[in-house]
C-alpha positions in Angstrom: 0.0 -0.1 0.0 1.2 3.4 -0.9 1.3 5.8 2.0 -0.5 9.0 1.6 1.2 12.2 1.3 -0.9 14.9 2.8 0.1 18.6 1.9 -1.5 21.7 3.3 -1.6 24.9 1.1 -3.3 28.2 1.0 -4.8 29.7 -2.5 -6.2 33.1 -3.0 -9.7 32.8 -4.2 -11.2 35.1 -6.8 -14.7 35.9 -7.5 -16.6 35.8 -4.1 -18.9 38.4 -3.5 -20.2 37.3 0.0 -20.3 34.7 2.7 -22.5 32.5 0.7 -19.9 32.3 -2.0 -17.2 31.2 0.5 -19.5 28.4 1.9 -20.1 27.2 -1.7 -16.3 27.5 -2.5 -15.5 25.4 0.7 -18.1 22.9 0.0 -16.8 22.4 -3.8 -13.2 21.9 -2.5 -14.4 19.5 0.2 -16.1 17.2 -2.3 -13.0 16.7 -4.1 -11.3 13.3 -4.2 -8.0 13.2 -1.9 -9.1 16.5 -0.1 -9.3 15.7 3.8 -10.1 19.1 4.9 -10.8 22.6 3.2 -11.5 25.8 4.7 -12.5 29.2 2.9 -12.1 32.5 4.7 -14.3 35.1 3.0 -12.5 38.1 5.0 -9.0 37.0 3.4 -10.2 35.6 0.3 -8.3 32.7 0.8 -8.8 28.7 0.9 -6.6 26.6 2.9 -6.6 22.9 1.6 -5.3 19.8 3.1 -5.1 17.1 0.3 -3.3 13.9 -0.6 -0.7 14.8 -3.3 -0.9 11.4 -4.9 -4.7 11.4 -5.8 -5.4 15.1 -6.0 -3.5 18.3 -7.2 -3.5 22.3 -7.1 -4.6 22.0 -10.7 -7.6 19.5 -10.1 -8.7 22.0 -7.3 -8.7 25.0 -9.5 -10.7 23.3 -12.2 -13.4 22.3 -9.4 -13.6 25.7 -8.2 -13.7 27.4 -11.7 -16.4 24.9 -12.4 -18.3 26.3 -9.7 -18.2 29.7 -10.9 -15.0 31.1 -9.0 -11.2 30.8 -9.4 -8.1 29.8 -7.6 -4.7 31.3 -8.0 -2.0 28.3 -7.9 0.8 30.1 -9.4 4.1 28.5 -8.2 6.8 30.1 -6.5 7.0 33.3 -4.2 4.7 35.5 -6.3 1.3 34.2 -5.8 0.5 36.5 -3.1 1.8 39.4 -5.3 -0.6 38.2 -8.0 -3.4 38.2 -5.5 -2.4 41.6 -4.4 -2.6 42.9 -8.0 -5.9 41.2 -8.7 -7.1 42.8 -5.6 -5.8 46.3 -6.5 -7.6 45.8 -10.0 -11.0 44.8 -8.5 -10.7 47.9 -6.2 -9.9 50.3 -9.0 -12.9 49.0 -11.0 -15.3 49.2 -8.1 -14.1 52.6 -7.4 -14.8 53.5 -10.9 -18.3 51.8 -10.9 -19.2 53.4 -7.6 -18.4 57.3 -8.6 -20.3 56.9 -11.8 -23.3 55.2 -10.2 -23.4 57.7 -7.4 -23.2 60.7 -10.1 -26.0 59.3 -12.3 -28.1 58.2 -8.9 -28.3 61.6 -7.6 -30.3 63.3 -10.2 -32.8 60.4 -10.5 -33.1 60.6 -6.7 -33.8 64.2 -6.8 -36.4 64.0 -9.9 -38.3 60.8 -8.1 -38.5 62.7 -4.7 -39.2 66.2 -5.5 -40.0 66.5 -9.5 -41.9 63.7 -10.3 -44.7 66.1 -12.2 -42.2 67.6 -14.5 -42.4 66.8 -18.1 -40.7 63.6 -19.4 -39.6 62.8 -15.6 -40.0 59.2 -16.3 -38.1 58.9 -19.4 -35.4 60.9 -18.0 -35.1 58.6 -14.8 -35.3 55.5 -17.1 -32.4 56.9 -19.3 -30.3 57.5 -16.5 -31.0 54.5 -14.6 -30.4 52.0 -17.3 -26.6 52.5 -17.5 -26.6 52.1 -13.6 -28.3 48.9 -13.5 -27.1 47.1 -16.7 -23.6 48.9 -17.1 -22.4 49.8 -13.8 -24.2 47.1 -12.1 -23.6 44.4 -14.6 -21.6 42.2 -12.4 -24.4 41.5 -10.4 -26.5 40.0 -12.9 -23.5 38.1 -14.6 -22.4 36.6 -11.3 -26.2 35.7 -10.5 -26.5 34.0 -13.9 -23.6 32.0 -13.2 -24.7 30.8 -9.8 -28.2 30.0 -11.3 -26.3 27.7 -13.8 -24.8 25.8 -11.1 -27.7 25.6 -9.1 -26.8 28.0 -6.4 -27.4 31.5 -5.1 -25.6 34.3 -3.5 -25.7 38.0 -2.4 -25.4 38.9 -6.4 -28.6 37.0 -6.9 -30.5 38.9 -4.4 -29.4 42.3 -5.7 -30.1 41.2 -9.2 -33.4 39.9 -8.2 -34.5 43.1 -6.4 -32.9 45.7 -8.8 -34.0 43.8 -11.8 -37.5 43.3 -10.6 -37.8 47.1 -9.6 -36.3 48.0 -13.1 -38.6 45.9 -15.1 -41.8 46.8 -13.2 -41.0 50.5 -13.5 -40.3 50.2 -17.2 -43.8 48.4 -17.7 -45.7 50.9 -15.9 -43.8 53.7 -17.9 -44.8 52.1 -21.2 -48.0 50.7 -20.3 -49.6 53.0 -17.4 -53.3 52.3 -19.0 -53.1 48.6 -17.7 -53.1 49.9 -13.9 -55.3 53.0 -14.5 -57.9 50.8 -15.9 -57.9 48.9 -12.7 -58.0 52.2 -10.4 -54.4 52.0 -9.4 -51.7 54.4 -10.0 -48.7 53.2 -12.3 -45.7 54.3 -9.9 -42.1 53.9 -11.1 -39.2 53.0 -9.0 -36.1 53.6 -11.2 -34.9 55.8 -8.4 -35.0 52.5 -6.1 -33.2 50.4 -8.6 -30.3 52.8 -9.4 -29.9 54.0 -5.8 -29.8 50.6 -4.3 -27.1 49.6 -6.9 -25.1 52.9 -5.9 -25.4 52.1 -2.4 -24.3 48.5 -2.7 -21.4 49.5 -4.6 -20.4 52.4 -2.2 -20.8 49.5 0.5 -18.5 47.0 -1.1 -16.1 49.6 -1.8 -15.8 50.5 1.7 -15.7 46.8 2.7 -12.9 46.1 0.3 -10.9 49.0 1.8 -11.6 47.9 5.3 -11.0 44.1 4.6 -7.5 45.4 3.0 -6.7 47.2 6.3 -7.3 44.0 8.3 -4.3 42.5 6.5 -1.9 45.2 7.3 0.4 43.0 9.7 1.0 40.6 6.8 1.9 43.4 4.6 4.3 45.0 7.0 6.0 41.6 7.6 6.3 41.1 3.8 7.7 44.5 3.3 10.6 43.7 6.0 12.6 41.5 3.3 14.7 43.4 0.8 14.2 42.7 -3.0 18.0 42.5 -3.7 21.0 41.6 -1.7 24.8 42.4 -2.2 26.5 39.3 -3.0 30.3 38.4 -2.4 32.3 36.6 -5.1 35.9 35.4 -5.3 38.5 38.0 -4.4 35.8 40.0 -2.4 34.2 41.2 -5.6 30.4 42.1 -5.1 27.3 42.4 -7.2 23.8 43.2 -6.6 21.4 40.4 -7.2 17.7 39.5 -7.0 16.9 37.8 -3.2 15.7 34.9 -5.5 19.0 33.9 -6.6 20.6 33.5 -2.9 21.4 29.9 -2.0 22.5 28.4 1.2 26.2 28.9 1.5 26.5 32.1 -0.3 28.3 35.1 1.3 26.4 38.3 1.7 27.7 41.9 2.5 25.4 44.0 4.7 26.0 47.6 5.0 24.9 50.1 7.5 21.0 50.8 7.5 20.3 47.8 5.1 17.8 45.1 6.1 19.1 41.6 6.3 17.8 39.5 3.5 18.1 35.8 4.7 18.9 33.8 8.0 22.5 33.1 8.4 25.7 33.4 10.2 28.3 36.1 10.6 31.7 35.4 9.2 33.4 38.6 9.2 32.9 42.1 10.7 30.9 43.6 13.9 27.6 45.6 14.2 24.6 46.1 16.1 21.3 44.7 14.7 17.8 46.1 15.3 15.6 42.6 15.7 12.7 44.5 17.4 10.4 43.5 14.3 11.1 40.0 15.3 11.4 39.9 19.3 9.8 43.1 20.3 12.8 43.9 22.3 13.8 47.5 21.3 17.6 47.4 22.2 19.8 46.6 19.3 21.7 43.3 19.6 25.4 43.2 19.0 26.7 40.9 16.3 30.3 39.5 15.8 31.7 36.1 14.2 29.5 33.2 14.6 26.5 35.0 15.6 23.1 34.3 14.0 21.4 37.0 11.8 17.7 36.9 10.7 15.8 38.1 7.6 14.0 41.3 7.9 16.1 42.7 10.8 18.1 46.0 10.3 21.8 46.5 10.4 22.5 49.5 12.4 26.2 50.7 12.5 29.1 48.6 11.2 29.3 46.5 7.9 29.7 42.7 8.1 29.6 39.6 5.9 27.5 36.7 6.6 26.9 33.0 5.2 23.5 32.4 4.1 22.0 29.4 6.2 18.2 29.4 5.4 16.7 31.1 2.3 13.3 31.4 0.8 10.6 30.0 2.6 12.9 28.5 5.6 13.8 31.8 6.8 12.3 32.7 10.4 10.6 35.4 8.8 9.0 33.4 6.2 7.8 30.9 8.8 6.3 33.8 10.8 4.5 35.1 7.6 3.4 31.8 6.7 2.3 31.0 10.4 0.0 34.4 10.5 -1.4 33.6 7.2 -2.6 30.3 8.2 -3.9 31.6 11.5 -5.8 34.4 9.8 -7.3 32.0 7.5 -8.2 29.6 10.4 -11.9 29.3 11.9 -12.9 29.9 15.2 -15.4 27.1 16.5 -18.1 29.6 16.8 -17.9 30.1 13.2 -19.5 26.7 12.2 -22.9 27.9 12.9 -22.4 31.2 11.0 -21.1 29.1 8.1 -24.2 26.9 8.1 -26.6 29.7 8.2 -24.6 31.6 5.1 -25.0 28.3 3.0 -28.6 28.5 3.3 -29.1 32.4 3.7 -30.0 33.3 0.3 -32.6 30.7 -0.6 -34.3 31.2 2.8 -34.5 35.1 2.3 -35.9 34.5 -1.4 -38.5 32.2 0.2 -39.3 34.9 2.8 -39.5 37.6 0.1 -41.9 35.4 -1.9 -44.0 34.5 1.0 -44.3 38.5 1.8 -45.6 39.1 -1.7 -48.1 36.5 -1.8 -49.4 37.6 1.8 -49.6 41.4 0.5 -51.5 39.9 -2.8 -54.0 38.3 -0.8 -54.4 40.6 2.0 -53.4 44.1 0.6 -56.5 45.2 -1.2 -56.1 47.4 -4.3 -52.6 48.3 -3.4 -51.7 44.7 -2.4 -49.6 43.9 -5.8 -47.7 47.2 -5.6 -46.9 46.8 -1.9 -46.3 43.1 -2.3 -43.7 43.8 -4.9 -41.9 46.5 -2.9 -41.9 44.2 0.1 -40.5 41.5 -2.0 -37.8 44.2 -3.3 -36.9 45.4 0.2 -36.6 42.0 1.8 -34.3 40.6 -0.8 -32.2 43.9 -0.7 -32.0 44.3 3.2 -30.8 40.8 4.0 -27.1 40.9 4.3 -25.2 37.3 4.6 -22.1 39.4 4.2 -22.1 41.0 7.8 -22.7 37.5 9.3 -19.7 36.1 7.1 -17.5 38.8 8.0 -18.2 39.0 11.7 -15.6 36.3 12.8 -13.0 36.1 10.1 -12.2 40.1 10.3 -11.9 40.2 14.1 -9.5 37.0 13.8 -7.4 38.6 11.2 -7.1 41.8 13.0 -6.3 40.2 16.5 -3.9 37.7 15.1 -2.2 40.4 13.2 -1.9 42.7 16.1 -0.3 39.7 17.9 2.2 39.1 15.1 3.2 42.9 15.3 3.9 42.5 19.2 5.9 39.3 18.8 2.9 37.0 19.8 2.3 34.2 17.2 -0.9 32.6 17.4 -1.3 29.3 15.7 -4.9 29.5 14.9 -8.4 30.9 15.8 -9.2 28.1 18.1 -6.6 29.1 20.3 -7.8 32.6 21.0 -11.1 31.1 22.1 -9.0 28.9 24.4 -6.9 31.5 25.8 -9.8 33.4 27.1 -10.8 30.9 29.3 -7.2 30.3 31.0 -7.4 30.4 34.9 -4.1 28.6 35.5 -0.7 29.5 34.0 2.2 26.9 34.4 5.8 28.1 34.0 8.9 26.2 33.4 11.9 27.8 35.4 14.8 27.6 33.0 14.6 30.2 30.2 11.0 31.1 31.1 11.1 32.6 34.7 14.8 32.8 34.4 17.2 34.3 31.9 18.1 30.5 30.5 21.8 31.5 30.7 23.1 29.7 33.7 26.6 30.6 34.8 29.0 29.3 37.4 29.2 31.7 40.3 31.4 29.7 42.5 33.5 26.2 42.3 34.2 24.8 45.5 36.8 21.7 45.7 37.1 19.3 48.5 40.5 19.9 50.5 41.6 16.4 49.7 40.8 16.7 45.9 43.1 19.8 45.0 46.1 17.5 43.7 46.5 15.9 40.6 47.1 12.6 42.1 43.7 12.7 43.8 41.7 11.3 41.0 44.0 8.2 40.6 43.8 8.4 37.1 46.7 10.2 35.8 44.4 13.1 34.8 43.6 16.2 36.8 39.9 16.3 38.1 39.1 19.6 36.5 39.9 18.0 33.5 37.6 14.9 34.2 34.8 17.0 35.5 35.1 19.4 32.4 35.2 16.2 29.9 32.3 14.4 31.6 30.0 17.6 31.4 31.0 18.4 28.0 29.2 15.2 26.7 26.1 16.4 28.6 23.4 18.2 26.7 21.9 19.9 29.9 22.2 23.8 30.0 23.6 23.4 33.5 26.5 21.3 32.1 27.3 24.0 29.5 27.8 26.4 32.4 30.3 24.3 34.0 32.0 23.7 30.5 32.2 27.4 30.2 33.6 27.9 33.4 36.4 25.2 33.0 37.1 25.9 29.5 40.8 26.3 30.1 40.8 22.3 31.1 41.7 19.8 28.6 39.4 17.2 27.3 39.9 13.5 28.0 38.4 10.3 26.8 35.3 9.1 29.0 34.2 5.4 28.7 30.8 4.1 29.4 29.4 7.6 29.4 25.7 7.5 30.8 23.2 10.3 30.8 20.8 9.6 33.7 17.5 11.7 32.9 16.7 14.3 35.5 19.7 13.5 37.7 23.0 13.7 36.0 25.7 12.0 34.0 28.2 9.4 34.8 31.3 7.6 33.2 34.7 6.1 33.4 38.4 7.2 33.4 40.9 4.6 33.7 38.6 2.1 35.3 37.3 4.7 38.0 33.7 5.9 37.9 32.8 9.6 38.0 29.5 11.3 38.6 28.3 14.7 37.9 24.6 15.7 38.8 22.2 16.6 41.5 22.0 15.4 45.2 19.7 12.6 44.3 22.3 11.2 42.1 24.7 11.1 45.1 22.3 9.7 47.2 21.6 6.8 44.8 25.2 5.8 44.7 25.6 6.5 48.4 28.4 8.9 48.0 29.9 10.2 51.1 29.8 14.3 51.5 32.2 16.2 53.8 30.9 18.7 56.0 32.8 21.4 54.1 31.0 20.8 50.8 27.5 20.3 52.6 28.0 23.8 54.5 28.6 25.3 51.1 26.0 23.5 49.3 23.4 24.6 51.8 24.7 28.3 51.6 24.4 28.4 47.8 20.9 26.9 47.7 19.8 29.8 50.4 20.8 31.9 47.5 18.6 30.6 45.0 21.8 28.8 43.1 21.6 25.4 41.6 24.3 23.0 43.0 26.1 20.5 40.8 28.0 18.0 42.5 31.2 16.1 41.2 32.1 12.7 42.6 34.0 9.6 42.2 32.4 6.3 43.3 32.9 7.0 47.0 33.1 10.5 47.8 31.9 14.1 46.6 34.9 16.0 45.3 33.3 19.3 44.4 30.4 21.6 44.0 29.6 24.1 41.5 27.2 26.9 42.3 25.0 27.8 39.1 23.0 31.0 38.9 20.4 31.9 36.4 19.1 35.4 37.1 15.2 36.1 37.1 14.2 38.0 34.2 13.2 41.5 35.1 10.0 40.9 33.1 9.0 37.8 35.2 8.0 39.7 38.4 5.8 42.2 36.5 4.1 39.4 34.6 3.4 37.2 37.4 1.9 40.3 39.2 -0.4 40.8 36.3 -1.6 37.2 36.1 -2.1 37.0 39.7 -4.0 40.5 39.9 -6.3 38.8 37.2 -7.5 35.9 39.6 -5.1 33.6 37.3 -3.1 31.1 39.5 0.5 30.8 38.4 2.6 27.5 39.2 6.4 27.1 38.6 7.9 23.7 37.9 11.6 22.9 38.0 14.0 19.9 38.4 15.9 22.2 41.0 16.1 21.2 44.6 13.5 22.6 47.2 15.5 25.5 48.6 16.4 27.1 44.9 12.9 26.5 43.9 11.4 28.0 46.9 13.9 31.0 46.6 13.3 31.6 42.9 9.3 31.5 43.4 9.6 33.9 46.3 11.7 36.5 44.0 9.2 36.1 41.3 6.1 36.2 43.4 4.8 32.7 42.3 2.6 31.4 44.7 2.7 27.5 43.9 6.0 25.7 42.9 7.0 22.1 42.4 10.6 21.3 42.8 12.5 18.1 41.6 10.0 17.5 38.7 11.5 15.2 36.0 10.5 16.2 32.3 8.2 13.1 32.1 6.5 14.4 35.3 5.6 17.9 34.0 2.6 16.6 31.8 1.4 14.5 34.6 1.2 17.6 36.8 -0.6 19.7 34.0 -3.1 16.7 33.8 -3.8 16.7 37.5 -4.7 20.5 37.4 -7.2 19.7 34.5 -8.9 17.1 36.6 -9.5 19.6 39.0 -11.6 21.5 36.4 -8.9 24.0 35.5 -8.1 25.7 32.2 -4.5 25.2 31.9 -1.7 27.1 30.0 1.8 25.8 30.0 4.7 28.0 29.1 8.1 26.3 28.1 10.7 26.2 25.5 8.8 23.7 23.4 11.6 21.1 23.5 12.0 19.8 27.0 8.5 20.6 27.9 6.9 19.2 24.7 4.9 16.5 26.5 3.5 19.0 28.8 2.8 21.7 26.2 0.9 18.7 24.4 -1.1 18.0 27.4 -2.0 21.8 28.3 -5.3 23.3 27.0 -3.0 26.2 25.7 0.7 25.7 24.9 2.9 28.7 24.8 6.6 28.4 23.6 9.1 30.9 24.7 12.3 31.8 22.7 13.3 32.7 19.3 10.9 30.9 17.3 12.8 27.8 16.9 11.2 25.1 14.6 10.3 22.7 17.3 8.7 25.6 19.6 6.6 26.8 16.5 5.5 23.3 15.8 4.5 22.2 19.2 3.0 25.4 20.5 -0.4 27.0 20.0 1.2 30.5 20.8 4.9 31.5 20.2 6.4 34.5 22.0 9.4 35.2 19.7 11.2 37.2 22.5 12.0 36.2 26.0 9.7 38.7 27.8 7.2 37.0 30.1 5.0 40.0 30.0 3.9 39.0 26.6 1.9 36.2 28.2 -0.7 38.2 30.0 -0.7 40.5 26.8 -1.6 37.5 24.7 -4.4 36.5 27.2 -5.6 40.0 27.2 -5.5 40.1 23.3 -7.7 37.1 23.1 -10.2 38.4 25.4 -10.4 41.5 23.3 -10.7 39.4 20.0 -13.5 37.2 21.3 -15.5 39.9 22.8 -15.1 41.7 19.1 -16.2 38.7 17.6 -19.4 38.3 19.8 -20.2 42.0 19.3 -20.1 41.4 15.4 -22.2 38.4 15.5 -24.8 40.0 17.8 -25.2 43.0 15.6 -25.0 41.0 12.3 -27.8 38.3 13.6 -30.0 41.3 15.2 -29.7 43.4 12.0 -31.1 40.4 9.9 -33.6 39.3 12.4 -35.1 42.7 12.8 -34.6 44.1 9.4 -36.2 41.3 7.1 -39.6 41.4 9.0 -39.6 45.0 8.9 -39.0 45.1 5.1 -41.8 42.5 4.8 -44.1 44.9 6.2 -44.9 43.6 9.7 -45.2 46.9 11.1 -48.0 48.2 8.5 -50.9 46.8 10.4 -49.7 48.7 13.5 -48.8 51.9 12.2 -48.9 51.9 8.5 -44.9 52.0 8.3 -43.4 50.3 5.0 -39.5 50.6 4.5 -38.3 52.3 1.4 -36.2 49.9 -0.7 -33.7 52.6 -1.1 -33.4 52.9 2.7 -33.1 49.1 2.9 -30.1 49.3 0.3 -28.4 51.7 2.4 -28.8 49.7 5.5 -27.6 46.6 3.9 -24.4 48.2 2.4 -23.4 49.6 5.6 -24.2 46.7 7.9 -21.1 45.0 6.6 -19.1 48.0 6.8 -19.9 48.5 10.2 -19.0 44.8 11.2 -15.4 45.4 9.6 -15.1 48.7 11.1 -15.6 47.3 14.6 -13.1 45.0 13.8 -10.5 47.4 12.8 -11.1 49.2 16.3 -9.1 46.3 17.7 -6.0 47.8 16.1 -6.3 50.8 18.5 -7.5 49.2 21.4 -5.0 48.8 24.1 -4.5 45.6 25.8 -5.2 46.9 29.2 -4.3 45.0 32.2 -6.0 41.9 32.8 -9.0 42.2 35.4 -11.0 39.9 37.5 -14.3 40.3 39.3 -12.4 38.8 42.3 -10.0 41.0 44.5 -6.2 40.2 44.3 -5.2 38.0 47.0 -1.7 37.9 48.7 -0.2 34.3 48.5 2.5 32.5 50.3 4.9 30.2 48.2 3.6 26.7 48.4 5.3 23.8 47.2 
């Protein structure tokens, strides 16, 4: 059996005019052989499709969508988004032209229809002006409606075409054959002004909607603008030439001058400088760069010039991955969107059904004016209904919220994560690299009095060389601190090396066994400890330093006190979380004394010391069993099991590949205050989504019955079709505008109804 090769791609979708279109494209894609999941975002006009590349292809998907009356852009390479942007610009320009002329022609029609109906040739003049508005400037409504009809479906264009076409044809009949109605005692009204003004209002609404939707994706545009188009490539003999960025390959040497943006990820080979990495990390301080330092695409070189070797290019750079992640997240759907999608899928047929029922009711119950009122009610119901407002409510808020997060250095994986983040009541923090700087250093190395001579090892090698060589084979960050401190020592061969998870390492030199690790490792091997080393270890522990023991098979030989400073942002972040009523826990493999002191300094109420990596997931699970919604914050590598177990996983660091893959949120910088900021952003975004959905539902629930004439028996009120057209046009604009307000909202401190409590540290 051949294994399936699932791939996930995002394609720009052309030709969609409302949420019903998005629902139809999504349904079409999900029906294709080999497609496991497809999701279409109306706000971003993109389709995200997961499919089996052996039984399906992008070309097959494009043909299926084209057969449904729409189109997919499947250009290969890095230019698809540029093509989509160009298509959007062309569409916006054409829409602006049609809107301008529709308004210019509709204004005199409206004036004549409202104030000068008795002037000579009033009807022919209105007909002459309204005809180009309806059938030239508004022709796309009829073209798209016909395409949908041929495919057995309907969308927003169908509603506009039916309503304006009905009003126009009815008015034309009344103008050419007024005697038909006069013979029946009915005055033959014309509604040319309604048909043309409705077209003008809807075009204006779509123009404003397109402009607003474009503003929701400014974060992506800013990120894409960070990468330069050309670079200075160094050749043999230090000659250099300017080449397009597409020509850069891994291993190429690139020259960066002061003020230039770095084009791709790489490692500095020559020169020194300071680089502004704030667009990636959110940290304003420029970062010094020298030989062997990493540099990232999109960052700005400030002062000196330097050369670097390209390592990751194209879609492999950190910036490209961030852009891809933000695009996927903005195109994802929140769980609450599922109901909206179902409604959008049947919205247009239901509205046409309601309009038809209203027309029949007026015809049967309206007396002599029943036909005219029924026709107006039919037109008004069809025109006022707006599936677009429903379709835009959730995705526009998500696009703005996720885009704002990206600008602040908070990468959110999908829309579902935003909803989950709002419910978080417990945050679990890994200590090293999260609460602390993650750059441990040896503050003090104390040797036992009997271990200071080279002969003390009994191996012919000095003890510092053995300690250095043993720790050099370990991958633990604390071991790196020891190696850095003993860097002048010589490496020797270690036999039978063994890494003991959560405890330390051991190995043999000339037949003698040596150990390096925590107190538990020594106790397990029943190692004797002198009073001097014990006293020093106790003192270091009270100072919140981690103690690493070095011993042979019988006696402890030395201790290294390792300190890892608490981040300045940790205390503030913990304070904000606790002020909001969110419980904060810290997990660490360190000893009790060190953990207690770190927790006290950081203001963390609850902590667990001596926790092995495999126990962290179990701890998260216990909290969840108590009914808590848990966010786990770690580095995305050692904490991967706990991150996977948590309701919301948050990875700290420089956006490493593993962190981005595992976590639902990634904080690019090491600033812990981004955690409460991310939770605040999620609450604001979810609140905006609910506001949008409320107004979109209320608008349709109230507007449609009023348009049908439900108030007429009570107070004689009938809604004018022109007013209905204006209301429909601006309902979508209001929803998008409310989403855009998210950009201006400050992520104010998290608040809770309960008062902030004072906690004592608890293990």
